[in-house]
Backbone bond lengths (Angstrom), bond angles and torsions (degrees), N, CA, C in turn:
res aa  C-N    CA-C-N  psi(-1)  N-CA   C-N-CA  omega(-1)  CA-C   N-CA-C  phi
1 X - - - 1.438 - - 1.531 108.04 -
2 X 1.323 116.97 131.93 1.459 119.75 179.35 1.523 111.68 -60.64
3 X 1.314 114.54 143.84 1.466 120.29 -176.68 1.520 112.60 -64.21
4 X 1.332 117.96 -32.84 1.463 119.34 -177.72 1.531 112.29 -71.71
5 X 1.310 118.70 -15.41 1.462 120.42 174.27 1.523 111.14 -81.72
6 X 1.337 117.08 -25.40 1.460 121.15 -178.75 1.517 110.88 -90.11
7 X 1.339 115.92 -45.53 1.466 121.34 -177.78 1.520 109.67 -122.83
8 X 1.311 117.49 142.66 1.468 118.20 172.23 1.534 108.79 -67.39
9 X 1.330 116.45 137.21 1.460 120.50 -174.96 1.524 112.99 -69.37
10 X 1.319 118.66 -16.31 1.461 119.58 -179.57 1.535 112.41 -88.60
11 X 1.330 117.96 2.36 1.466 119.53 179.47 1.534 109.95 -84.12
12 X 1.324 118.20 148.88 1.467 121.14 178.64 1.529 112.01 -63.15
13 X 1.326 116.97 -32.78 1.461 120.23 179.49 1.533 111.00 -64.41
14 X 1.335 116.57 -38.42 1.467 120.85 179.17 1.516 110.39 -64.04
15 X 1.329 117.08 -43.83 1.458 120.56 179.94 1.523 111.06 -64.23
16 X 1.329 117.82 -42.30 1.462 119.44 179.62 1.520 111.00 -67.89
17 X 1.332 116.88 -34.54 1.466 120.05 177.17 1.522 110.51 -65.68
18 X 1.328 116.34 -44.63 1.464 120.02 178.36 1.524 111.40 -63.01
19 X 1.319 117.76 -41.98 1.464 121.06 178.12 1.525 110.92 -63.61
20 X 1.332 116.58 -41.02 1.464 120.25 179.00 1.520 110.39 -64.31
21 X 1.328 116.47 -45.05 1.468 119.64 179.29 1.532 111.23 -62.57
22 X 1.319 117.24 -40.36 1.462 120.56 178.97 1.528 110.39 -64.59
23 X 1.337 117.20 -40.61 1.462 120.72 178.66 1.522 110.97 -65.48
24 X 1.321 116.32 -41.60 1.466 119.82 178.35 1.521 109.98 -64.61
25 X 1.324 117.02 -40.79 1.462 121.10 179.10 1.529 110.81 -61.94
26 X 1.334 117.41 -44.82 1.471 120.48 177.79 1.526 110.85 -61.60
27 X 1.327 116.96 -40.78 1.462 121.36 179.74 1.530 110.75 -64.38
28 X 1.319 116.80 -42.66 1.465 120.76 178.87 1.521 110.66 -62.59
29 X 1.324 117.16 -43.96 1.467 120.43 178.39 1.521 111.19 -61.51
30 X 1.330 117.53 -41.94 1.461 121.15 178.87 1.525 110.79 -64.31
31 X 1.330 117.37 -40.81 1.463 120.56 179.18 1.525 111.63 -68.52
32 X 1.328 117.17 -36.20 1.460 120.31 176.13 1.521 110.80 -63.80
33 X 1.318 116.56 -43.09 1.463 120.71 178.49 1.527 110.55 -62.84
34 X 1.318 116.75 -43.48 1.460 121.48 178.76 1.536 110.28 -62.24
35 X 1.313 116.74 -42.84 1.461 121.33 179.24 1.528 110.74 -64.51
36 X 1.321 117.33 -41.17 1.465 121.40 178.62 1.519 110.87 -62.14
37 X 1.342 116.64 -42.84 1.470 119.83 178.55 1.527 110.61 -63.05
38 X 1.337 116.35 -41.84 1.459 120.63 -179.60 1.535 111.15 -64.28
39 X 1.334 116.42 -44.33 1.467 119.76 179.35 1.520 111.35 -65.37
40 X 1.333 117.69 -38.33 1.461 121.02 177.86 1.515 110.60 -64.43
41 X 1.314 117.13 -41.58 1.463 120.58 178.90 1.525 111.08 -62.70
42 X 1.337 116.70 -41.02 1.467 120.27 178.18 1.527 110.94 -65.63
43 X 1.321 117.38 -42.44 1.466 120.68 -179.85 1.524 110.69 -68.07
44 X 1.326 117.56 -40.83 1.460 120.58 -179.93 1.521 112.16 -66.69
45 X 1.331 117.33 -28.07 1.468 120.26 -179.97 1.527 110.83 -65.07
46 X 1.331 117.13 -27.65 1.462 121.00 -178.81 1.532 112.35 -90.89
47 X 1.310 117.04 -12.28 1.461 120.35 -178.67 1.522 110.37 -83.45
48 X 1.306 114.50 155.90 1.462 119.22 176.17 1.523 108.32 -142.02
49 X 1.303 115.21 148.70 1.454 120.30 178.13 1.524 108.60 -78.99
50 X 1.321 115.97 123.92 1.451 121.39 179.89 1.519 107.57 -119.69
51 X 1.290 116.01 123.60 1.464 121.10 177.36 1.522 108.41 -103.75
52 X 1.327 115.78 105.81 1.456 121.16 178.27 1.524 108.89 -111.46
53 X 1.317 115.77 150.34 1.461 121.59 -179.18 1.523 109.00 -121.65
54 X 1.321 115.82 155.25 1.466 120.03 174.68 1.517 108.65 -59.61
55 X 1.330 115.21 139.51 1.458 120.20 179.92 1.526 113.13 96.63
56 X 1.328 117.77 -21.77 1.460 119.90 176.70 1.513 109.48 -66.60
57 X 1.327 116.01 156.42 1.455 120.95 177.38 1.522 108.85 -107.15
58 X 1.345 115.43 134.79 1.463 121.23 -177.08 1.525 109.70 -134.27
59 X 1.318 115.08 159.68 1.455 122.12 174.92 1.524 108.52 -91.81
60 X 1.336 116.61 145.76 1.466 122.98 -177.93 1.524 108.88 -111.86
61 X 1.335 116.87 128.21 1.458 121.58 176.88 1.522 109.58 -69.06
62 X 1.324 116.55 139.21 1.466 120.78 179.23 1.527 111.86 -96.25
63 X 1.327 117.67 8.65 1.469 121.17 -175.16 1.533 112.81 -57.98
64 X 1.323 118.30 -36.29 1.466 120.52 -176.31 1.530 112.56 -115.14
65 X 1.328 116.84 17.85 1.461 120.79 176.88 1.523 109.40 -92.09
66 X 1.329 118.44 143.82 1.465 119.70 177.69 1.528 110.29 -69.15
67 X 1.314 116.45 144.11 1.459 121.16 178.42 1.522 109.96 -80.46
68 X 1.321 115.89 138.84 1.464 119.31 175.85 1.523 109.87 -88.24
69 X 1.320 115.26 -36.12 1.459 119.96 178.23 1.519 108.68 -161.89
70 X 1.312 116.28 162.69 1.453 119.66 177.86 1.518 112.43 81.63
71 X 1.325 114.68 -164.75 1.462 120.91 -178.67 1.511 110.62 -115.29
72 X 1.317 116.50 153.67 1.459 121.29 179.74 1.528 110.93 -62.68
73 X 1.316 116.02 -32.63 1.461 120.41 -177.97 1.531 111.27 -61.84
74 X 1.311 117.54 -34.79 1.460 121.46 -177.71 1.527 113.35 -98.32
75 X 1.321 116.65 -3.39 1.467 120.35 -177.84 1.525 110.65 -75.98
76 X 1.324 115.93 156.31 1.461 121.48 175.56 1.518 109.43 -65.42
77 X 1.333 117.48 143.93 1.465 121.02 179.87 1.528 111.94 -80.14
78 X 1.308 117.68 -26.25 1.456 123.28 -178.37 1.520 108.70 -133.93
79 X 1.325 116.60 150.04 1.454 122.23 175.55 1.524 108.65 -132.55
80 X 1.301 115.59 154.74 1.460 118.14 -179.81 1.497 112.04 128.94
81 X 1.285 118.34 -156.49 1.471 128.91 4.71 1.529 112.41 -78.44
82 X 1.327 115.53 150.94 1.456 122.70 178.92 1.523 109.28 -120.37
83 X 1.326 114.65 148.40 1.467 121.23 -179.82 1.527 109.92 -79.88
84 X 1.341 116.45 139.24 1.466 122.15 176.15 1.520 108.42 -77.27
85 X 1.341 116.42 122.91 1.465 121.16 -179.46 1.521 111.05 -88.89
86 X 1.331 117.10 -41.81 1.467 120.24 -177.24 1.521 109.57 -162.85
87 X 1.331 114.94 157.10 1.458 120.66 174.88 1.521 108.08 -92.97
88 X 1.345 116.09 126.74 1.454 121.06 -177.88 1.525 110.06 -92.52
89 X 1.329 116.50 -53.06 1.453 122.69 175.46 1.526 107.74 -135.71
90 X 1.336 115.54 -172.01 1.461 119.52 -179.94 1.528 111.94 -61.61
91 X 1.340 117.19 -34.28 1.457 121.58 -178.00 1.520 114.20 -109.92
92 X 1.329 119.58 1.29 1.461 121.28 -175.19 1.521 111.03 -126.24
93 X 1.327 114.87 140.18 1.446 122.11 178.42 1.511 109.05 -130.22
94 X 1.323 116.70 149.32 1.468 121.93 174.98 1.521 106.17 -93.12
95 X 1.341 115.90 132.47 1.458 121.04 -178.59 1.527 110.48 -109.05
96 X 1.320 115.36 152.75 1.470 121.15 173.65 1.525 106.50 -87.89
97 X 1.340 115.77 98.82 1.459 121.82 -178.59 1.524 110.77 -95.38
98 X 1.324 117.40 152.64 1.477 118.99 176.98 1.519 110.10 -69.45
99 X 1.339 116.37 157.06 1.475 119.27 -179.48 1.513 113.56 -65.03
């Protein structure tokens, strides 16, 4: 419910409520920014720069591949090695997969 329907905007209580809400909003935004920086630092600590070239052979994680048979628990964690066909983005490469 809008504040002006509950309190008249010319009352001192309304102004202090609006100021308090604005201060809380600024604090929340600052804490969100701080949290984002902290999470980015944690994620970046686990990342590593990998320089791959076309023609190199790499292993492919099976974590997001559909299962053909069996259970994920017993499936191999990696498959390959497969040759890199092309670089798609900074972190993605196209592989030459079997049919």
